[in-house]
N, C-alpha and C positions, 0 to 999 in steps of 0.2 A: 449576436451569437458569439460566444467565446471560441477562440480557436481550440481545436482538440488538445493540443499540447498544454494549454492552460487548464483544461479540465483534468488532465492527468496530474498536474502539479497541485491543483487545489483540492482534488477529491481522491484520486486513486492512490497516490503515494502516501498521503496522510492516513488513508484507511489501512494500507499495508503496515505502516509504522505503528498505528494504534493496535492492530492485532498482534504484531510482533512484541510490542512492549507488554501487552497483557499476558501473552504466552510466557515470556521470560519471567515475569513476576509470578505466574502460576508455577513455574519451575523452581521457585525459591530465591530468585535474585532480588536484591534490594534496588530501589529506585535509583540510587546513586550509581550503582554498578551498571544498570540498564542504560542510564544516560551516558556514561562513559563509553560503553560498548557501542551504542547506536550513534555516538557523536552528536548528541542533542542535549539540551539543558534538562536539569531535573524538573523544573516547572513544566517543560514540554511533555515529559514522561507522565507527570501528574494529569495534565490535560488530556493526553491520549487515553489513560486508563479510566478517566471519569467521563469520557465521551464528549468533552468540551472541544476536542479537536479530532478530526479523522473519522467522524461518524456520519458524514454526508451521504455515503453510499454503503450498501451491504455487499460484502464480498461473497462469492459463491463458495460452496463447500469444498470444491477441489482446490481453490486458491487458498482457502483457510487451512487446508491440510498441508499445503506446501509451506505456509508460514509456520505452522506448528512444527513441522519436521526441521525447518531451519532453526527455529528457536531451540529445539532440543540439541541440535548440533552445536549451536553457540554455547549453550549451557554446559555441554560436556567438553568443550574445547576442540571438537572435531572440525568446527568452522571457527573463523576468527573475524575480527573487525574488518580485515582486508576483504573478506567475502561479502560484506554488507552491500556494496553497490552492485556487483554483478548478480548477486542472488536477488536483490530487490528488483533489478531490471528483468531477470528471468521470471519472477513472480508476476510482475506488471504485464509482461507479454502474454500471460495466461488469463488476464482479466478480460472478460468479454466486452468489447467496445459497445456492442448493441445493448447489452444489459445496463452498462453505466449510463449511456445516453437515455435509455428508457427510464431509469431511476431518477434521472435529473430532468425528465420531461422535455428532452431536447428532440426536436423533429429532425430526423436524419436527412431529410431533404434540404435542410438549411446548410449542410456541409457542401463545400465546393466539390464538384465532380472530379476535379483534378487533384484533390487533396490526397496525398500519399503519406501523410504523417500518421502518427501512432494510432489514433482512433478513426480517422477519416477513411483509411484504406480498407478497413474491415467492417465498417459499421453499416454498410448498405445491404 
């Protein structure tokens, strides 16, 4: 069993980045601009928008709405690159741990009872 923090790094954050990249492109930004704004490579943006990366889980509609709002704020300059980490963390906190574990077919009972990390504390 992977530790919950590894699940976040391998599945949740890439899913958020994928949705954000797609939204920014839908708002008219070029891949190069998206890569600079998100501080990732242009090939990473390409992989996010073609679902070669970040497609391991499906985010719930409320989380996708948060990403869409953030993308709009980034495209209008209301939010900046400096907002990327705190907003990604805020979005991540709204991802349902139980939903992610269910999508990955992880038995919640495999998590240590004392786990207070990101997904373990709320998943039971």
